[in-house]
NUFI-736055 format. One record per residue: x negated, y, z negated of N, C-alpha, C in turn; residue in three letters. Coordinates in pm, 1 decimal, padded with zeros to 6 digits, always signed. Layout:
NUFI-736055
n_xx: X, n_yy: Y, n_zz: Z, ca_xx: X, ca_yy: Y, ca_zz: Z, c_xx: X, c_yy: Y, c_zz: Z, aa: ALA
...
END
This chain:
NUFI-736055
n_xx: -06803.4, n_yy: +09391.2, n_zz: -15574.5, ca_xx: -06960.2, ca_yy: +09409.0, ca_zz: -15544.0, c_xx: -07020.7, c_yy: +09391.1, c_zz: -15413.6, aa: MET
n_xx: -07079.8, n_yy: +09481.0, n_zz: -15354.3, ca_xx: -07130.7, ca_yy: +09479.3, ca_zz: -15224.2, c_xx: -07226.7, c_yy: +09359.6, c_zz: -15190.5, aa: ALA
n_xx: -07209.7, n_yy: +09296.1, n_zz: -15093.3, ca_xx: -07273.6, ca_yy: +09180.1, ca_zz: -15055.0, c_xx: -07440.3, c_yy: +09228.1, c_zz: -15002.6, aa: SER
n_xx: -07524.8, n_yy: +09183.0, n_zz: -15019.2, ca_xx: -07670.2, ca_yy: +09200.4, ca_zz: -14989.9, c_xx: -07688.8, c_yy: +09118.3, c_zz: -14836.1, aa: ASN
n_xx: -07613.9, n_yy: +09043.5, n_zz: -14810.8, ca_xx: -07604.9, ca_yy: +08951.9, ca_zz: -14654.1, c_xx: -07646.4, c_yy: +09056.3, c_zz: -14560.4, aa: ASP
n_xx: -07728.1, n_yy: +09066.7, n_zz: -14491.1, ca_xx: -07750.9, ca_yy: +09111.5, ca_zz: -14341.9, c_xx: -07624.5, c_yy: +09105.7, c_zz: -14241.7, aa: PRO
n_xx: -07598.4, n_yy: +08979.1, n_zz: -14265.8, ca_xx: -07521.2, ca_yy: +08936.6, ca_zz: -14125.4, c_xx: -07378.5, c_yy: +08991.6, c_zz: -14163.6, aa: THR
n_xx: -07328.4, n_yy: +09051.2, n_zz: -14297.8, ca_xx: -07220.8, ca_yy: +09091.0, ca_zz: -14311.1, c_xx: -07202.4, c_yy: +09261.7, c_zz: -14297.9, aa: GLN
n_xx: -07294.4, n_yy: +09318.7, n_zz: -14274.4, ca_xx: -07329.8, ca_yy: +09466.7, ca_zz: -14270.0, c_xx: -07327.4, c_yy: +09489.7, c_zz: -14121.2, aa: ASN
n_xx: -07380.6, n_yy: +09410.5, n_zz: -14028.9, ca_xx: -07361.0, ca_yy: +09474.6, ca_zz: -13884.9, c_xx: -07511.3, c_yy: +09528.2, c_zz: -13861.9, aa: GLY
n_xx: -07533.7, n_yy: +09557.5, n_zz: -13745.5, ca_xx: -07653.4, ca_yy: +09611.8, ca_zz: -13684.4, c_xx: -07673.0, c_yy: +09749.5, c_zz: -13725.6, aa: PRO
n_xx: -07816.5, n_yy: +09771.6, n_zz: -13779.3, ca_xx: -07844.0, ca_yy: +09919.6, ca_zz: -13827.0, c_xx: -07818.3, c_yy: +10023.3, c_zz: -13660.2, aa: THR
n_xx: -07805.9, n_yy: +10135.2, n_zz: -13687.8, ca_xx: -07813.9, ca_yy: +10232.9, ca_zz: -13548.7, c_xx: -07938.5, c_yy: +10210.5, c_zz: -13483.5, aa: PRO
n_xx: -08059.7, n_yy: +10172.5, n_zz: -13522.5, ca_xx: -08165.4, ca_yy: +10146.9, ca_zz: -13448.1, c_xx: -08160.7, c_yy: +10021.9, c_zz: -13379.5, aa: ALA
n_xx: -08103.5, n_yy: +09918.8, n_zz: -13439.7, ca_xx: -08096.0, ca_yy: +09780.2, ca_zz: -13372.1, c_xx: -07988.2, c_yy: +09774.4, c_zz: -13262.2, aa: GLN
n_xx: -07853.8, n_yy: +09878.3, n_zz: -13279.5, ca_xx: -07782.7, ca_yy: +09891.6, ca_zz: -13185.4, c_xx: -07798.5, c_yy: +09965.5, c_zz: -13071.0, aa: ALA
n_xx: -07900.7, n_yy: +10062.7, n_zz: -13066.8, ca_xx: -07942.2, ca_yy: +10156.3, ca_zz: -12987.7, c_xx: -07874.7, c_yy: +10272.6, c_zz: -12976.9, aa: GLY
n_xx: -07806.6, n_yy: +10298.1, n_zz: -13108.1, ca_xx: -07735.4, ca_yy: +10428.5, ca_zz: -13107.1, c_xx: -07815.7, c_yy: +10536.9, c_zz: -13168.1, aa: VAL
n_xx: -07914.7, n_yy: +10620.1, n_zz: -13111.0, ca_xx: -08023.3, ca_yy: +10731.6, ca_zz: -13167.8, c_xx: -08012.3, c_yy: +10815.7, c_zz: -13087.6, aa: THR
n_xx: -07907.3, n_yy: +10824.8, n_zz: -13003.2, ca_xx: -07876.1, ca_yy: +10967.6, ca_zz: -12928.0, c_xx: -07975.4, c_yy: +10980.4, c_zz: -12805.2, aa: GLY
n_xx: -08076.9, n_yy: +10870.3, n_zz: -12793.2, ca_xx: -08172.4, ca_yy: +10868.0, ca_zz: -12671.7, c_xx: -08127.3, c_yy: +10768.9, c_zz: -12574.7, aa: GLU
n_xx: -08130.7, n_yy: +10766.0, n_zz: -12442.7, ca_xx: -08139.1, ca_yy: +10654.9, ca_zz: -12367.9, c_xx: -08242.5, c_yy: +10558.5, c_zz: -12395.9, aa: PRO
n_xx: -08213.5, n_yy: +10435.0, n_zz: -12372.7, ca_xx: -08309.7, ca_yy: +10349.5, ca_zz: -12372.6, c_xx: -08387.5, c_yy: +10315.2, c_zz: -12257.4, aa: GLU
n_xx: -08481.8, n_yy: +10291.2, n_zz: -12270.6, ca_xx: -08565.9, ca_yy: +10267.2, ca_zz: -12130.0, c_xx: -08540.5, c_yy: +10137.8, c_zz: -12077.1, aa: PRO
n_xx: -08505.4, n_yy: +10141.3, n_zz: -11921.8, ca_xx: -08457.5, ca_yy: +10018.8, ca_zz: -11883.9, c_xx: -08567.8, c_yy: +09975.3, c_zz: -11774.6, aa: HIS
n_xx: -08607.6, n_yy: +09844.0, n_zz: -11758.9, ca_xx: -08678.4, ca_yy: +09790.5, ca_zz: -11662.7, c_xx: -08619.9, c_yy: +09698.0, c_zz: -11578.3, aa: LEU
n_xx: -08641.1, n_yy: +09709.4, n_zz: -11445.8, ca_xx: -08564.4, ca_yy: +09626.8, ca_zz: -11337.3, c_xx: -08664.5, c_yy: +09614.6, c_zz: -11223.0, aa: SER
n_xx: -08701.1, n_yy: +09498.4, n_zz: -11201.9, ca_xx: -08773.0, ca_yy: +09463.9, ca_zz: -11088.3, c_xx: -08710.1, c_yy: +09470.0, c_zz: -10965.2, aa: LEU
n_xx: -08747.4, n_yy: +09563.8, n_zz: -10867.7, ca_xx: -08670.0, ca_yy: +09557.6, ca_zz: -10748.4, c_xx: -08723.3, c_yy: +09490.8, c_zz: -10630.4, aa: GLN
n_xx: -08877.9, n_yy: +09456.8, n_zz: -10634.3, ca_xx: -08928.1, ca_yy: +09384.6, ca_zz: -10528.7, c_xx: -09060.6, c_yy: +09365.2, c_zz: -10546.2, aa: THR
n_xx: -09133.2, n_yy: +09278.6, n_zz: -10488.2, ca_xx: -09242.2, ca_yy: +09242.6, ca_zz: -10516.0, c_xx: -09315.3, c_yy: +09210.2, c_zz: -10371.0, aa: VAL
n_xx: -09416.5, n_yy: +09270.2, n_zz: -10326.5, ca_xx: -09449.6, ca_yy: +09250.0, ca_zz: -10172.5, c_xx: -09636.8, c_yy: +09247.8, c_zz: -10193.0, aa: TYR
n_xx: -09667.8, n_yy: +09231.9, n_zz: -10061.2, ca_xx: -09819.0, ca_yy: +09210.4, ca_zz: -10061.9, c_xx: -09854.5, c_yy: +09331.8, c_zz: -09989.4, aa: LEU
n_xx: -09912.3, n_yy: +09449.0, n_zz: -10068.1, ca_xx: -09946.7, ca_yy: +09561.2, ca_zz: -10020.7, c_xx: -10093.5, c_yy: +09564.7, c_zz: -09912.6, aa: LYS
n_xx: -10174.6, n_yy: +09481.1, n_zz: -09947.5, ca_xx: -10310.4, ca_yy: +09456.2, ca_zz: -09841.2, c_xx: -10359.4, c_yy: +09354.2, c_zz: -09869.9, aa: ASP
n_xx: -10456.9, n_yy: +09301.6, n_zz: -09788.9, ca_xx: -10519.7, ca_yy: +09183.6, ca_zz: -09785.9, c_xx: -10635.9, c_yy: +09186.0, c_zz: -09664.7, aa: CYS
n_xx: -10744.4, n_yy: +09160.3, n_zz: -09789.0, ca_xx: -10855.8, ca_yy: +09150.5, ca_zz: -09631.6, c_xx: -10958.1, c_yy: +09047.2, c_zz: -09690.7, aa: SER
n_xx: -11025.6, n_yy: +08988.3, n_zz: -09606.0, ca_xx: -11150.1, ca_yy: +08888.9, ca_zz: -09600.9, c_xx: -11253.8, c_yy: +08943.2, c_zz: -09514.0, aa: TYR
n_xx: -11397.4, n_yy: +08939.1, n_zz: -09563.1, ca_xx: -11487.7, ca_yy: +08963.7, ca_zz: -09483.2, c_xx: -11599.1, c_yy: +08840.7, c_zz: -09508.4, aa: GLU
n_xx: -11671.6, n_yy: +08804.5, n_zz: -09413.0, ca_xx: -11774.6, ca_yy: +08726.8, ca_zz: -09430.1, c_xx: -11893.0, c_yy: +08758.1, c_zz: -09312.5, aa: ALA
n_xx: -11958.7, n_yy: +08860.9, n_zz: -09381.2, ca_xx: -12070.0, ca_yy: +08900.9, ca_zz: -09298.1, c_xx: -12173.6, c_yy: +08815.2, c_zz: -09284.3, aa: PRO
n_xx: -12213.0, n_yy: +08716.4, n_zz: -09354.9, ca_xx: -12323.9, ca_yy: +08641.3, ca_zz: -09339.9, c_xx: -12265.5, c_yy: +08521.4, c_zz: -09364.2, aa: ASN
n_xx: -12121.2, n_yy: +08444.8, n_zz: -09320.2, ca_xx: -12055.5, ca_yy: +08346.1, ca_zz: -09332.0, c_xx: -12150.9, c_yy: +08245.9, c_zz: -09236.7, aa: GLY
n_xx: -12173.9, n_yy: +08260.6, n_zz: -09124.6, ca_xx: -12249.8, ca_yy: +08167.4, ca_zz: -09040.1, c_xx: -12417.0, c_yy: +08120.3, c_zz: -09072.5, aa: PRO
n_xx: -12462.3, n_yy: +08214.6, n_zz: -09162.5, ca_xx: -12602.1, ca_yy: +08234.9, ca_zz: -09171.3, c_xx: -12639.9, c_yy: +08178.5, c_zz: -09329.7, aa: ARG
n_xx: -12539.1, n_yy: +08107.6, n_zz: -09373.7, ca_xx: -12537.2, ca_yy: +08061.2, ca_zz: -09521.9, c_xx: -12652.4, c_yy: +07952.2, c_zz: -09528.3, aa: VAL
n_xx: -12712.3, n_yy: +07937.5, n_zz: -09614.2, ca_xx: -12831.8, ca_yy: +07824.7, ca_zz: -09637.1, c_xx: -12755.4, c_yy: +07720.8, c_zz: -09655.0, aa: GLU
n_xx: -12852.8, n_yy: +07602.4, n_zz: -09656.6, ca_xx: -12766.2, ca_yy: +07458.4, ca_zz: -09671.6, c_xx: -12761.0, c_yy: +07449.3, c_zz: -09785.6, aa: ASP
n_xx: -12856.4, n_yy: +07504.3, n_zz: -09877.1, ca_xx: -12837.5, ca_yy: +07494.2, ca_zz: -10027.6, c_xx: -12725.6, c_yy: +07610.3, c_zz: -10112.6, aa: GLU
n_xx: -12620.5, n_yy: +07544.2, n_zz: -10065.8, ca_xx: -12502.1, ca_yy: +07626.1, ca_zz: -10133.0, c_xx: -12506.0, c_yy: +07638.4, c_zz: -10269.0, aa: TRP
n_xx: -12536.4, n_yy: +07774.1, n_zz: -10329.8, ca_xx: -12520.1, ca_yy: +07769.4, ca_zz: -10495.2, c_xx: -12495.7, c_yy: +07909.4, c_zz: -10507.5, aa: ASN
n_xx: -12360.9, n_yy: +07944.2, n_zz: -10462.4, ca_xx: -12313.6, ca_yy: +08102.5, ca_zz: -10460.2, c_xx: -12299.9, c_yy: +08134.6, c_zz: -10582.6, aa: PRO
n_xx: -12318.2, n_yy: +08294.6, n_zz: -10644.3, ca_xx: -12278.6, ca_yy: +08373.6, ca_zz: -10759.9, c_xx: -12161.9, c_yy: +08432.0, c_zz: -10721.9, aa: GLN
n_xx: -12038.3, n_yy: +08381.9, n_zz: -10788.5, ca_xx: -11902.0, ca_yy: +08446.9, ca_zz: -10801.4, c_xx: -11878.4, c_yy: +08586.3, c_zz: -10876.1, aa: PHE
n_xx: -11807.2, n_yy: +08683.3, n_zz: -10837.1, ca_xx: -11755.7, ca_yy: +08762.8, ca_zz: -10917.5, c_xx: -11621.2, c_yy: +08801.2, c_zz: -10896.7, aa: SER
n_xx: -11540.2, n_yy: +08830.2, n_zz: -11003.5, ca_xx: -11404.2, ca_yy: +08862.0, ca_zz: -10973.1, c_xx: -11353.0, c_yy: +08992.0, c_zz: -11057.2, aa: MET
n_xx: -11284.9, n_yy: +09062.8, n_zz: -10991.6, ca_xx: -11267.9, ca_yy: +09187.4, ca_zz: -11034.1, c_xx: -11112.5, c_yy: +09217.9, c_zz: -11034.0, aa: ASP
n_xx: -11050.7, n_yy: +09238.7, n_zz: -11189.9, ca_xx: -10901.3, ca_yy: +09251.0, ca_zz: -11155.4, c_xx: -10892.7, c_yy: +09399.3, c_zz: -11184.5, aa: LEU
n_xx: -10783.5, n_yy: +09461.9, n_zz: -11150.7, ca_xx: -10768.8, ca_yy: +09607.5, ca_zz: -11151.9, c_xx: -10582.8, c_yy: +09618.6, c_zz: -11161.5, aa: ASN
n_xx: -10548.7, n_yy: +09720.4, n_zz: -11221.5, ca_xx: -10406.7, ca_yy: +09747.1, ca_zz: -11193.7, c_xx: -10393.1, c_yy: +09902.6, c_zz: -11198.2, aa: THR
n_xx: -10298.4, n_yy: +09947.3, n_zz: -11114.8, ca_xx: -10275.6, ca_yy: +10087.1, ca_zz: -11084.1, c_xx: -10114.4, c_yy: +10134.1, c_zz: -11109.5, aa: GLN
n_xx: -10067.8, n_yy: +10224.8, n_zz: -11133.2, ca_xx: -09929.1, ca_yy: +10247.6, ca_zz: -11145.9, c_xx: -09914.4, c_yy: +10401.1, c_zz: -11069.5, aa: ALA
n_xx: -09809.9, n_yy: +10420.1, n_zz: -10987.2, ca_xx: -09792.2, ca_yy: +10525.5, ca_zz: -10896.3, c_xx: -09665.0, c_yy: +10553.7, c_zz: -10912.5, aa: ASN
n_xx: -09609.2, n_yy: +10704.2, n_zz: -10945.4, ca_xx: -09467.8, ca_yy: +10726.2, ca_zz: -10941.4, c_xx: -09452.2, c_yy: +10748.1, c_zz: -10812.0, aa: THR
n_xx: -09318.5, n_yy: +10670.0, n_zz: -10753.3, ca_xx: -09273.8, ca_yy: +10676.0, ca_zz: -10628.5, c_xx: -09150.7, c_yy: +10776.3, c_zz: -10624.8, aa: VAL
n_xx: -09080.8, n_yy: +10770.1, n_zz: -10713.8, ca_xx: -08916.6, ca_yy: +10826.6, ca_zz: -10753.7, c_xx: -08956.2, c_yy: +10896.1, c_zz: -10907.7, aa: ALA
n_xx: -08846.2, n_yy: +10993.6, n_zz: -10948.5, ca_xx: -08834.1, ca_yy: +10993.4, ca_zz: -11092.8, c_xx: -08826.3, c_yy: +10887.1, c_zz: -11187.7, aa: PRO
n_xx: -08733.8, n_yy: +10811.9, n_zz: -11142.8, ca_xx: -08754.3, ca_yy: +10657.8, ca_zz: -11208.5, c_xx: -08821.0, c_yy: +10522.5, c_zz: -11163.2, aa: ASP
n_xx: -08866.2, n_yy: +10565.1, n_zz: -11065.7, ca_xx: -08910.8, ca_yy: +10449.9, ca_zz: -10999.2, c_xx: -09070.9, c_yy: +10434.6, c_zz: -10988.3, aa: VAL
n_xx: -09141.6, n_yy: +10339.9, n_zz: -11014.0, ca_xx: -09316.3, ca_yy: +10314.6, ca_zz: -11040.6, c_xx: -09343.0, c_yy: +10192.3, c_zz: -10939.2, aa: ARG
n_xx: -09417.9, n_yy: +10225.7, n_zz: -10870.5, ca_xx: -09499.8, ca_yy: +10110.9, ca_zz: -10817.5, c_xx: -09635.8, c_yy: +10058.8, c_zz: -10909.7, aa: GLU
n_xx: -09639.8, n_yy: +09947.8, n_zz: -10910.6, ca_xx: -09744.7, ca_yy: +09880.2, ca_zz: -11001.8, c_xx: -09825.4, c_yy: +09803.0, c_zz: -10901.2, aa: VAL
n_xx: -09968.4, n_yy: +09807.5, n_zz: -10889.6, ca_xx: -10046.4, ca_yy: +09713.0, ca_zz: -10809.1, c_xx: -10150.1, c_yy: +09644.4, c_zz: -10866.6, aa: VAL
n_xx: -10153.7, n_yy: +09534.2, n_zz: -10843.7, ca_xx: -10251.5, ca_yy: +09435.1, ca_zz: -10897.5, c_xx: -10346.3, c_yy: +09405.2, c_zz: -10812.3, aa: LEU
n_xx: -10466.0, n_yy: +09425.6, n_zz: -10794.7, ca_xx: -10587.9, ca_yy: +09425.5, ca_zz: -10732.3, c_xx: -10682.2, c_yy: +09330.5, c_zz: -10756.8, aa: THR
n_xx: -10678.3, n_yy: +09202.8, n_zz: -10706.3, ca_xx: -10805.3, ca_yy: +09123.6, ca_zz: -10725.7, c_xx: -10904.1, c_yy: +09099.1, c_zz: -10622.7, aa: VAL
n_xx: -11032.0, n_yy: +09128.0, n_zz: -10661.1, ca_xx: -11135.0, ca_yy: +09109.9, ca_zz: -10546.1, c_xx: -11240.1, c_yy: +08988.8, c_zz: -10615.5, aa: THR
n_xx: -11264.0, n_yy: +08939.9, n_zz: -10524.6, ca_xx: -11371.5, ca_yy: +08805.5, ca_zz: -10531.0, c_xx: -11466.6, c_yy: +08835.4, c_zz: -10437.1, aa: VAL
n_xx: -11591.5, n_yy: +08815.8, n_zz: -10494.7, ca_xx: -11705.2, ca_yy: +08826.3, ca_zz: -10393.6, c_xx: -11808.2, c_yy: +08709.7, c_zz: -10414.9, aa: ASP
n_xx: -11851.1, n_yy: +08671.7, n_zz: -10331.8, ca_xx: -11936.5, ca_yy: +08528.0, ca_zz: -10311.3, c_xx: -12091.6, c_yy: +08572.5, c_zz: -10264.4, aa: ALA
n_xx: -12195.6, n_yy: +08576.6, n_zz: -10353.4, ca_xx: -12317.6, ca_yy: +08605.5, ca_zz: -10280.2, c_xx: -12431.0, c_yy: +08493.0, c_zz: -10291.0, aa: LYS
n_xx: -12500.1, n_yy: +08452.8, n_zz: -10199.0, ca_xx: -12586.5, ca_yy: +08353.4, ca_zz: -10189.6, c_xx: -12708.4, c_yy: +08435.5, c_zz: -10151.4, aa: GLN
n_xx: -12797.6, n_yy: +08401.5, n_zz: -10260.3, ca_xx: -12940.9, ca_yy: +08492.4, ca_zz: -10271.0, c_xx: -12910.4, c_yy: +08616.6, c_zz: -10222.2, aa: ALA
n_xx: -12861.1, n_yy: +08735.8, n_zz: -10270.2, ca_xx: -12846.1, ca_yy: +08843.5, ca_zz: -10250.3, c_xx: -12789.8, c_yy: +08886.4, c_zz: -10115.7, aa: ASP
n_xx: -12708.1, n_yy: +08789.6, n_zz: -10072.2, ca_xx: -12649.7, ca_yy: +08842.8, ca_zz: -09946.3, c_xx: -12481.8, c_yy: +08781.4, c_zz: -09978.5, aa: LYS
n_xx: -12422.1, n_yy: +08869.7, n_zz: -09890.3, ca_xx: -12275.4, ca_yy: +08872.6, ca_zz: -09938.4, c_xx: -12237.4, c_yy: +08721.9, c_zz: -09863.1, aa: THR
n_xx: -12171.1, n_yy: +08633.1, n_zz: -09898.2, ca_xx: -12138.8, ca_yy: +08502.5, ca_zz: -09806.5, c_xx: -11971.3, c_yy: +08536.3, c_zz: -09774.9, aa: ALA
n_xx: -11891.7, n_yy: +08591.4, n_zz: -09855.3, ca_xx: -11777.0, ca_yy: +08655.5, ca_zz: -09842.0, c_xx: -11726.7, c_yy: +08755.7, c_zz: -09946.0, aa: PHE
n_xx: -11634.6, n_yy: +08824.1, n_zz: -09895.6, ca_xx: -11560.9, ca_yy: +08897.0, ca_zz: -09993.7, c_xx: -11366.0, c_yy: +08923.0, c_zz: -09968.5, aa: LEU
n_xx: -11313.2, n_yy: +08884.5, n_zz: -10053.8, ca_xx: -11154.4, ca_yy: +08865.0, ca_zz: -10046.2, c_xx: -11114.6, c_yy: +08983.0, c_zz: -10129.9, aa: VAL
n_xx: -11031.5, n_yy: +09059.2, n_zz: -10074.7, ca_xx: -10948.9, ca_yy: +09147.2, ca_zz: -10172.2, c_xx: -10790.1, c_yy: +09116.2, c_zz: -10136.6, aa: GLU
n_xx: -10683.4, n_yy: +09131.5, n_zz: -10263.5, ca_xx: -10563.4, ca_yy: +09119.7, ca_zz: -10218.5, c_xx: -10506.4, c_yy: +09227.4, c_zz: -10312.8, aa: VAL
n_xx: -10417.4, n_yy: +09281.4, n_zz: -10281.6, ca_xx: -10328.7, ca_yy: +09378.6, ca_zz: -10346.3, c_xx: -10172.1, c_yy: +09335.0, c_zz: -10351.0, aa: LYS
n_xx: -10112.7, n_yy: +09305.4, n_zz: -10489.1, ca_xx: -09998.9, ca_yy: +09247.0, ca_zz: -10466.3, c_xx: -09913.9, c_yy: +09354.4, c_zz: -10542.1, aa: GLN
n_xx: -09807.0, n_yy: +09441.2, n_zz: -10515.8, ca_xx: -09723.1, ca_yy: +09526.3, ca_zz: -10574.1, c_xx: -09586.4, c_yy: +09513.3, c_zz: -10617.2, aa: ALA
n_xx: -09529.5, n_yy: +09596.4, n_zz: -10678.3, ca_xx: -09410.7, ca_yy: +09578.0, ca_zz: -10743.1, c_xx: -09323.1, c_yy: +09695.5, c_zz: -10747.9, aa: GLY
n_xx: -09184.4, n_yy: +09711.9, n_zz: -10732.3, ca_xx: -09123.3, ca_yy: +09832.2, ca_zz: -10767.3, c_xx: -09043.8, c_yy: +09798.9, c_zz: -10880.8, aa: LEU
END
């Protein structure tokens, strides 16, 4: 009589990766700071009543560097405004291959 215990039958071809196609491989080679900027156009002229409005934007972008190499860039932008005047703007781009 055949056993219905899955541990006795071994992995299925899909579980073992025997489908005839190579399995995708993910390997992080390096992480680096691609760009960084800081602007304070109205920094010295900000009023005493400091009540800024902050906004933050996150963005990702993927670029093909070589046939099997991709660069993924995470961009974070933070903007602080005081009474419709930009107090500061910071943007950082971190990337990885």
